[in-house]
Every structure is written in C-alpha cells, then in structure tokens.
C-alpha positions as CSV (number, residue, x, y, z in Angstrom):
1,M,86.4,124.5,98.7
2,S,89.8,122.4,98.2
3,V,90.7,119.6,99.8
4,S,93.6,121.1,101.5
5,S,91.0,123.5,103.6
6,L,89.1,120.4,105.1
7,T,90.4,119.1,108.4
8,N,92.8,116.0,108.4
9,A,89.9,113.9,109.9
10,A,87.4,114.9,106.8
11,Q,90.0,114.0,104.5
12,D,90.6,110.5,106.0
13,Y,87.1,110.1,106.1
14,L,86.4,110.8,102.6
15,K,89.7,108.8,101.5
16,A,88.5,105.5,103.3
17,I,85.0,106.0,101.9
18,W,85.9,105.9,98.3
19,S,88.8,103.6,98.8
20,A,86.2,100.8,100.3
21,T,84.7,100.4,97.0
22,E,87.7,100.7,94.8
23,W,88.3,97.2,94.1
24,E,84.7,95.9,95.2
25,Q,81.5,97.2,95.9
26,T,81.6,96.8,99.5
27,P,78.7,99.1,101.5
28,V,80.4,101.8,103.7
29,T,78.6,102.3,107.0
30,V,79.5,103.9,110.1
31,T,79.9,101.2,111.9
32,A,82.4,99.8,109.5
33,L,84.3,103.4,109.5
34,A,84.4,103.3,113.3
35,A,86.3,99.8,113.1
36,R,88.5,101.1,110.5
37,F,89.6,104.0,112.2
38,G,89.3,102.6,115.8
39,V,86.8,105.1,117.3
40,R,83.5,104.9,118.6
41,A,80.6,105.1,115.9
42,A,79.5,108.3,117.6
43,T,82.4,110.0,116.8
44,V,82.3,108.8,113.0
45,S,78.5,110.1,113.1
46,D,79.6,113.3,113.8
47,G,82.1,113.6,111.3
48,I,79.9,112.0,108.8
49,R,77.1,114.8,109.7
50,R,79.4,117.5,109.2
51,L,80.6,115.9,105.8
52,T,77.1,116.0,104.9
53,E,76.4,119.6,105.8
54,Q,79.5,120.5,103.4
55,G,77.6,118.8,100.7
56,L,80.5,116.1,100.6
57,V,78.7,112.8,101.3
58,V,75.1,111.2,101.3
59,H,74.0,109.5,104.5
60,Q,70.7,107.8,105.1
61,P,70.3,107.1,108.7
62,Y,71.3,103.5,109.4
63,G,72.3,103.3,105.5
64,A,75.5,103.4,103.9
65,V,77.5,106.6,103.4
66,T,78.3,107.6,99.7
67,L,80.3,110.4,98.2
68,T,78.7,113.3,96.5
69,E,80.4,114.5,92.9
70,T,82.5,116.8,95.2
71,G,83.1,114.8,97.8
72,R,84.5,112.1,95.6
73,A,86.8,114.4,93.7
74,H,88.5,115.5,97.4
75,A,88.6,111.8,97.9
76,V,90.7,111.0,94.8
77,A,93.0,113.8,95.1
78,M,93.6,112.3,98.8
79,V,94.1,109.1,97.5
80,R,96.5,110.4,94.4
81,R,98.7,112.2,97.6
82,H,99.1,109.1,99.3
83,R,99.9,107.0,96.7
84,L,102.5,109.2,95.3
85,I,103.9,109.7,98.7
86,E,104.1,105.9,99.1
87,T,105.9,105.3,95.9
88,F,108.6,108.2,96.7
89,L,109.4,106.5,99.9
90,V,110.2,103.2,98.1
91,E,111.8,104.5,94.9
92,T,113.7,107.3,96.3
93,L,114.2,107.1,100.0
94,G,114.3,103.3,99.6
95,Y,111.6,102.6,102.2
96,P,110.7,98.6,102.3
97,W,107.0,98.6,101.3
98,D,105.6,97.4,104.2
99,E,106.6,100.5,106.2
100,V,105.4,103.5,103.8
101,H,101.5,103.2,104.6
102,D,101.6,104.9,108.1
103,E,104.2,107.4,106.9
104,A,102.2,108.5,103.8
105,E,99.1,108.7,106.4
106,V,100.9,111.4,108.0
107,L,102.3,113.6,105.1
108,E,99.7,113.4,102.8
109,H,98.1,116.0,105.2
110,A,100.8,118.2,105.4
111,V,102.5,118.4,101.5
112,S,101.1,121.1,99.1
113,D,99.5,120.5,95.6
114,T,102.7,121.6,94.1
115,L,105.1,119.0,95.8
116,I,102.6,116.4,94.9
117,D,102.9,117.6,91.0
118,R,106.7,117.4,91.4
119,I,107.0,114.0,93.2
120,D,104.9,113.1,90.3
121,A,107.1,114.3,87.8
122,A,110.4,113.5,89.5
123,L,109.2,110.0,89.4
124,G,108.3,110.0,85.7
125,H,104.4,110.0,86.3
126,P,104.0,106.3,87.8
127,V,100.4,104.8,87.5
128,R,100.5,102.6,90.4
129,D,102.0,102.5,93.6
130,P,104.3,99.8,95.4
131,H,101.3,97.8,96.4
132,G,99.6,97.9,92.9
133,D,97.0,100.3,93.4
134,P,96.6,102.8,90.8
135,I,97.6,106.7,91.3
136,P,95.0,108.9,90.1
137,T,95.7,111.4,87.5
138,P,96.2,115.3,88.1
139,Q,92.3,115.5,86.2
140,G,90.9,113.2,89.1
141,D,90.6,109.9,86.5
142,P,91.2,107.0,89.2
143,R,92.4,104.8,86.8
144,T,89.6,102.0,88.0
145,P,91.6,98.9,88.3
146,N,90.4,95.5,86.8
147,G,91.2,92.4,88.9
148,L,89.9,90.0,91.6
149,R,91.0,88.2,94.8
150,L,93.2,85.3,94.3
151,T,90.8,83.5,96.2
152,A,87.9,83.8,93.6
153,A,90.1,83.2,90.8
154,E,89.4,80.3,88.6
155,P,91.3,77.1,89.7
156,S,94.3,76.1,87.2
157,R,94.2,79.3,85.6
158,P,97.6,81.4,85.4
159,M,96.7,85.1,86.7
160,R,99.1,87.9,86.9
161,I,99.4,89.8,90.3
162,V,98.1,93.1,90.0
163,R,97.6,94.4,93.9
164,I,98.8,93.2,97.3
165,S,96.7,94.9,99.9
166,D,98.8,96.9,102.3
167,A,96.3,96.6,105.1
168,D,98.6,94.2,107.2
169,P,102.3,94.8,107.1
170,A,103.0,91.5,108.4
171,V,101.3,90.1,105.2
172,L,103.6,92.1,103.0
173,R,106.6,90.8,105.1
174,Y,105.3,87.3,104.6
175,L,105.2,87.5,101.0
176,T,108.3,89.2,100.5
177,E,109.9,86.2,102.4
178,H,108.4,83.9,99.5
179,G,109.2,86.0,97.0
180,I,105.5,87.1,95.8
181,G,105.2,90.4,94.4
182,L,103.5,92.4,91.7
183,D,103.5,91.2,88.2
184,A,104.2,87.4,89.3
185,R,102.1,84.6,87.9
186,A,99.9,83.0,90.3
187,T,97.9,79.9,89.6
188,L,95.5,78.8,92.4
189,V,95.8,75.3,92.7
190,E,93.0,74.2,95.4
191,T,91.0,76.3,97.9
192,R,90.7,74.3,101.3
193,P,87.8,75.9,103.4
194,F,88.1,73.2,105.7
195,A,91.8,73.9,106.8
196,G,91.5,77.5,105.9
197,D,94.1,77.8,103.4
198,V,94.8,77.6,99.6
199,V,97.2,76.1,97.6
200,V,98.9,78.2,95.0
201,S,101.9,78.0,92.6
202,I,103.9,81.2,92.0
203,D,105.8,81.9,88.5
204,D,105.1,78.1,87.8
205,A,107.1,76.9,90.6
206,A,106.0,74.1,93.0
207,P,102.7,74.7,94.7
208,I,102.7,76.2,98.1
209,T,100.0,76.0,100.9
210,M,99.3,79.7,102.0
211,G,97.1,81.2,104.8
212,A,93.6,82.4,103.7
213,V,94.7,85.5,105.3
214,A,97.7,86.1,102.8
215,A,95.7,84.6,99.9
216,E,92.7,87.3,100.4
217,A,95.5,90.1,100.3
218,I,96.3,89.1,96.7
219,W,94.6,90.5,93.7
220,V,95.1,89.0,90.2
221,T,93.8,89.8,86.8
222,S,94.2,87.6,83.4
223,A,97.7,86.6,82.6
224,A,96.9,86.8,78.9
C-alpha cells in the first residue's frame, strides 16, 4: 500500500498524529484529533478504526493513538510533501509564509511522488520549510529537530530561533511586522505569568513585550 492509495482523510490523520509528537511528546487522542480537524469525536473514531484495520495505527480504547512502522512511513511521506510544497510556494511563487499552509493542505493530496522529487531537486534539496520545520528525506529520515519553546528557555541565555509554528497565520503576520524570523537571536528576558506575556530581546535589540500566544509559537536552540 502506497500513501497515495489512502483517502485524503486517512493521509490527514496520519500526518496529524506524527506531527503532534515531532517537537514535543504530546499524547494524541481521538478528542485532540477531533479538535484539530473541527469534527465530532465519533467521526475521528471511525477513521481511526479504519486505520487500525489497515495496520497503520494502534489505538487502545480511551487511550492514545500511535503509529505503526508502516503508518509512520506514510505519515512522514505526507509531511515531506506538505513542507516541500510550502517551500516551493514561498521560494518560487512568492507566497508569504502565512498563506502557504492551507494551500499545501490541498495540494499535498494531488501531487505525485515524481513531482515532489522534482520540486525537491529544483529547490536544491532544502532541509527545512519556511517555518523551520525539517523536510524529511526521500528515504524517510524525518531529520528530527532539536529545540524547545522560547517560553521554556533559560532566561538571559542567547538562543537562536529555529522554528515558528504555522498554526495561526495571525501570529506569523505579527512576528513579520516585528522583524522576527528564523535564525534570529532571541533572549528571554522575563516571563510574566501574572500578565500573560514575556519580555524578549531579538538580535540584541531593546527588549519588547510579547503576548504568550506569539511567544509559545517560537522554538529555539542554543545560539552557540
């Protein structure tokens, strides 16, 4: 069974299950998937049951949903498609980074493996997409990232921005307006939970106050 032989819904479920645990180990449940796709839990349960019957996931009643080896391979293939398409849209067609996710969600189901490989070659085999998410290799190596949320970083320690979540386009636009992007230096100055915001210095400039939603979208690693 190839990934292209699966339904669009099955491809989406596998990709979502894998992506949820890429940057942090968050258990994936039917309830979480229903919230992610904006559908009823019963709808997701039916989809997960079919994936279980196909040997692509393992799901204990009321427990977490996990991928089998075959399911993981299909999920990584879909992630590769999605991120290469996003990169192509930004670098070749000039899309802004806050508009490519939804386009890629549609196109990833329609393109062939041959086209994806040609896009990869035309782009010079990029290792990350416009948001810093790693692009898996054709052999299925996910290039597992190393990073943590900016809000979890050690205060006063210079870090490098390696990923900005594309979950909310409004956050991407906000960060663009403030000149915050990949590879910038970021230093967490202060966390103010009582106010729901953080104080951050970007590229050693004067500190700015940033809402928790925007700060949570930024992932960093050591600047060394």
